[in-house]
N, C-alpha and C positions, 0 to 999 in steps of 0.2 A: 387376626381377628380384635378384638375388643369391643368391650358394649358398657357401657357406663351409665345408669340408675337414677334418678336423681326427682324431687319428690315427695319424696315419703313425710310423715312428721304423724301428731297428734293428732287427732277432727273430733268435735263431738257428731252424738248420727244423730244423722239428718245435713250431716253438713258436705263438701263437696276439698278435693284433690285433683291434681291435673299427675297425672307420673307423665314424665319423658325418657326417653332410652333415648344419645346416642352416641350412632355406633357409626367403626372404622376397620378399616383393611381392606373389607370386601366391598365390591360392586353391588352397594343399598337396592339403591332401585330396581333392581334385577329377580328378589328375592322376597318371599313372604317373611314374615316376622307374626313373633308369640311376645302375648305376656300372661306368668305363670305366678301364682301363689302358690303360699307350706304355711302353715299356721301349722302355732304345737303339738307337736305329737300329732302330728297331720301328713298323709302325703302332700308333692307340691302338685299342682292342676291347675288345670289349663283353664285362663280368664279368657283368655280372646286372643282374637288370629287376622291378622290382616295378609290379602297378599299385595303381590308384588306392586302394581297398578292406586291399591286402593280401594282398586274396583269392588269388591267381596270383603265377609269379613262373617266372624260366630263366633259366639256366643255361648258364656256357659248359661244350663239352667237359669243359677239364682244369681246371673249377673246379666243377666237381660229386661231390658230397659233402664235401670239405669247408667251402666256401663259402656264408655263410644271407645269405640279403638280410631285409632286414626295413624298417617302419616304423612310424612314431609324430604318428599324425596330429594329437594334444594339441597337443605339442612341436611341425609341421611339419618332423620329422627323418628322417633316414635313414638305416639302417645299414649295413655289410658286416661282419658276424667271419666272421674271414676260424681258418680252425682249420693244422694241418699245414702247418704255410706250407717253400715250398720256393726253392731260392732262384731258382727261372725266375718264382715272383713276385712278384721286384723288379720294380717299375716304381711311373711314377707315377701313382695312380687319382684317376681325378677325378667327381663326385657331376652329374648331367646330366638337364635339364629342357627338354623342347621342342630350341629349339637353343641355348637359354642352356649354360655346364660352368662349374664350374665352379675355381679357380685351380690344386687339387688336392695331393694329402699322400703325399711319397714311406713307401715301404714296399722297403725294403730286409731280405732276408735274405740273413745268414751268417755264419759262425763261424766 
């Protein structure tokens, strides 16, 4: 199993980023996927999850209305569109499949 995140970076408050997680080594279209994040000094927290077919999604209250999780099963990729970013969104963002984690991608929201 391999999960490779990309798309992080430095963005100003109010800006947008789209994270991608390219998955391989398992039947991607058969499983739910999730995005987590971990800010410095804090525990890792669930940001969003999506069912195998993409028909149902869930979000942390802190990101509802600003973030959108989606997936492309033909490309074995899950996305996290992040809009109206806030400094408190600064964290390392991780893609997760069952017990497997990607290496993470840093998102920094700062002026």
